[in-house]
Structure formats: C-alpha cells, structure tokens
NURO-251400 format. One line per field, with one value per residue: residue number from 1; x, y, z of N, C-alpha, C, O, CB in turn. Coordinates in steps of 0.02 Angstrom, whole numbers. Each point is the difference from the previous one (the first is absolute). Glycine has a CB too. Layout:
<recs>
k NUM;...
npx X;...
npy Y;...
npz Z;...
capx X;...
capy Y;...
capz Z;...
cpx X;...
cpy Y;...
cpz Z;...
opx X;...
opy Y;...
opz Z;...
cbpx X;...
cbpy Y;...
cbpz Z;...
</recs>
This chain:
<recs>
k 1;2;3;4;5;6;7;8;9;10;11;12;13;14;15;16;17;18;19;20;21;22;23;24;25;26;27;28;29;30;31;32;33;34;35;36;37;38;39;40;41;42;43;44;45;46;47;48;49;50;51;52;53;54;55;56;57;58;59;60;61;62;63;64;65;66;67;68;69;70;71;72;73;74;75;76;77;78;79;80;81;82;83;84;85;86;87;88;89
npx 41;142;5;-137;52;129;-83;-81;125;77;-121;-25;152;7;-134;39;131;-76;-109;108;73;-135;-26;139;-44;-170;-46;-77;141;105;69;93;-77;28;156;7;-68;112;116;-62;-26;139;-59;-143;-39;-155;-38;19;150;-47;-107;103;104;-118;-20;126;-50;-144;58;84;-125;-94;111;10;-154;7;112;-73;-133;84;80;-97;149;51;-38;102;138;48;-70;58;147;-14;-61;-127;-87;87;-56;-161;-9
npy -60;64;-32;78;130;7;-10;128;89;-28;33;144;42;-31;69;139;13;-25;111;114;-25;19;139;61;-29;38;147;-15;-23;-7;47;-54;98;131;-37;-10;142;72;-59;41;173;-8;-115;95;-142;25;-31;-94;-30;-44;-102;-75;-23;-82;-118;-75;33;-59;-137;-23;20;-105;-112;27;-27;-138;-59;37;-81;-132;-2;47;-72;146;56;-106;10;102;-58;-146;58;72;-141;120;-129;-49;137;-33;-142
npz 0;-20;-156;-25;74;-88;-135;37;36;-132;-94;57;-18;-150;-41;73;-86;-137;27;33;-140;-78;72;-58;-159;-11;-46;138;87;-103;161;-119;-104;89;2;-156;-20;88;-87;-142;25;-74;-111;-46;112;-69;147;-129;44;144;-51;-97;125;82;-118;60;148;-24;-55;132;96;-77;17;157;23;-78;92;137;-49;-27;135;152;-11;-61;147;67;-104;107;128;-34;-4;148;79;-36;29;131;71;-44;91
capx -41;43;35;-49;-9;60;-3;-48;28;56;-26;-34;52;37;-44;-14;58;1;-56;15;48;-36;-41;41;23;-55;-51;-4;43;65;43;67;-2;1;69;38;-21;31;72;10;-30;49;15;-63;-28;-72;-27;-17;63;17;-47;14;61;-15;-40;35;7;-66;-11;42;-29;-62;22;26;-57;-33;41;-3;-65;2;49;7;58;58;3;30;64;54;-5;12;72;34;-23;-40;-67;3;-7;-68;-47
capy 60;59;9;28;71;36;3;52;65;14;8;65;51;3;24;70;39;-1;40;71;19;9;60;60;12;-3;52;73;32;-1;53;-4;28;73;17;-6;54;61;-3;-2;58;38;-39;-1;-67;5;-46;-61;-38;-29;-53;-57;-32;-36;-59;-64;-11;-20;-69;-44;-3;-40;-70;-18;-10;-61;-56;-5;-27;-71;-35;38;-23;41;56;-22;-35;35;-6;-69;-15;36;-25;52;-25;-47;38;27;-54
capz 0;4;-64;-47;19;-21;-72;-20;17;-45;-68;-4;3;-64;-54;13;-22;-73;-25;12;-51;-62;6;-6;-68;-47;8;1;50;-34;28;-29;-67;7;16;-62;-44;24;-15;-72;-34;-39;-60;-39;-2;14;48;-37;-8;65;13;-43;26;61;-15;12;71;25;-23;41;67;-3;-4;66;44;-23;21;73;16;-15;41;62;38;-19;48;63;-11;35;72;21;-4;54;64;33;16;56;62;5;21
cpx 43;36;-47;-11;59;1;-46;28;57;-24;-34;51;37;-45;-19;57;3;-56;12;51;-33;-43;39;21;-57;-49;-59;47;70;48;70;2;-1;70;43;-17;31;74;12;-30;50;20;-62;-27;-73;-21;-18;62;19;-47;13;64;-12;-34;39;8;-66;-14;41;-28;-65;18;27;-57;-36;39;-1;-68;-2;44;14;61;62;8;37;68;57;-7;11;75;39;-22;-43;-66;0;-9;-71;-50;-11
cpy 63;13;30;74;41;7;55;69;19;13;68;56;8;25;73;45;2;43;75;25;10;63;64;14;-2;57;-26;32;6;53;-2;29;76;24;-3;56;66;3;7;59;35;-37;-7;-71;4;-52;-67;-44;-34;-58;-61;-36;-41;-67;-66;-16;-23;-72;-49;-6;-40;-74;-24;-13;-65;-62;-9;-26;-75;-40;40;-20;41;58;-20;-33;34;-2;-71;-16;35;-25;49;-28;-49;36;26;-52;-1
cpz 0;-66;-52;15;-22;-75;-23;14;-46;-71;-8;1;-66;-55;10;-24;-76;-28;12;-51;-68;1;-8;-71;-51;11;38;51;-28;24;-29;-71;1;17;-63;-48;21;-16;-75;-37;-45;-64;-45;-9;20;52;-33;-10;65;16;-44;21;62;-14;10;75;32;-20;43;70;1;-4;67;50;-18;24;76;22;-13;47;64;41;-16;50;63;-9;38;75;26;0;55;69;38;22;57;67;10;24;74
opx -15;9;21;-6;-8;19;16;-5;3;25;10;-8;9;21;-9;-12;13;11;-20;-5;17;-6;-27;22;13;-8;-9;14;22;28;30;51;28;21;39;43;20;27;48;0;-18;31;1;-21;-17;35;7;-5;22;23;-7;7;41;0;-28;-4;0;-27;-25;0;-13;-33;-13;3;-22;-29;-1;-5;-30;-18;50;24;46;57;36;30;39;49;28;24;53;30;-9;-24;-51;-25;-18;-56;-38
opy 48;58;41;40;55;52;37;45;57;45;34;49;56;43;36;52;53;37;41;57;46;34;52;56;9;23;-61;60;56;38;53;26;32;53;45;27;41;53;32;1;22;29;-37;-19;29;-50;-53;-61;-57;-53;-57;-60;-43;-44;-46;-58;-43;-39;-52;-55;-35;-41;-57;-49;-37;-48;-56;-32;-38;-54;36;39;3;21;41;-22;-34;-16;-9;-35;-24;19;-7;18;-10;-30;20;17;-41
opz -36;-19;-41;-47;-26;-27;-47;-42;-25;-33;-50;-37;-24;-40;-50;-31;-29;-48;-41;-23;-37;-51;-19;-15;-60;57;0;-6;-14;-40;-11;-22;-45;-23;-14;-34;-42;-16;-21;-62;-55;-44;-49;-55;52;11;30;3;0;22;23;-13;16;43;29;20;44;40;20;29;49;32;20;38;44;24;25;53;39;22;4;40;40;14;29;49;33;35;54;44;20;50;61;54;32;47;55;19;25
cbpx -74;6;53;-49;-61;44;8;-90;-35;49;-25;-92;3;52;-36;-58;50;38;-57;-19;70;4;-47;17;95;21;46;-131;-91;-86;-97;-30;-87;-140;-54;-39;-128;-110;-29;1;-60;11;88;59;129;-54;-50;-89;16;19;-78;-65;22;-10;-35;65;90;-14;3;100;67;-28;40;100;9;-16;74;86;-23;-3;2;-147;-96;-74;-144;-143;-80;-38;-107;-136;-64;-21;110;80;20;101;138;83;74
cbpy -111;-79;-138;-152;-89;-95;-159;-124;-76;-117;-159;-97;-80;-137;-152;-85;-84;-152;-138;-73;-109;-158;-115;-76;-58;-148;114;-72;-102;-82;-58;-128;-135;-54;-89;-152;-101;-50;-104;-124;-8;22;-24;122;-82;93;150;122;136;164;143;118;136;155;115;76;129;158;93;89;145;136;73;117;162;109;74;126;148;84;-87;-27;-117;-52;2;8;-3;90;104;2;8;81;-62;69;27;-45;12;62;-25
cbpz 96;141;67;36;123;126;41;65;144;105;42;95;145;77;38;129;133;50;64;146;99;36;93;130;92;-63;-106;-31;108;-56;116;91;6;60;131;50;20;107;123;72;152;150;113;-4;-24;-128;38;-60;-89;17;11;-81;-64;17;-111;-127;-42;-46;-137;-96;-24;-89;-142;-61;-30;-124;-125;-43;-66;-141;-108;-39;-38;-135;-75;-5;-145;-134;-58;-89;-143;-126;-58;-122;-150;-114;-64;-110;-121
</recs>
C-alpha cells in the first residue's frame, strides 16, 4: 500500500513539473515566449516565428507525458536506485 501511495505522489509531482514547463512555453500564457520576444525585438523576430520554433519542444513534451503515463515505473527508477523510497515505508 505504501509503495502505491509513493508512486502516486511521485508521479503527480513529475507530471506537474512537466505540465508547468509546457504551460510556460505554449500560448495563451507562454511567459517564456514573451521573454524571448522582448530579447529578440532588436532583431525584428516576429511572435509567429517564436511560436513556430516552440512546436518541436511541445511535441517532445507531449510524447514524454504520454510515455510517463504508459510506463509509470520510469518515474520511480531514480529514487529506487538511490534507496530514497525505502526510508518512506
């Protein structure tokens, strides 16, 4: 029972971090894109160019979330190898 609870907590934590990262680079919020636009103003880079440059990163993150959903054990591989979860039981 404790291992399942840890799996859920770890999985939620990892997926939350990945989703927050995706939220920072995708519209409508896309705070990182506004920063890039501010830096690239002097080079006359349009917002559309910045958004089109982000598409490959979003695709990679969606695939990562999909794989983590399919193989939840991947989330616990590093903590298991360090022995962190043994202290939580």
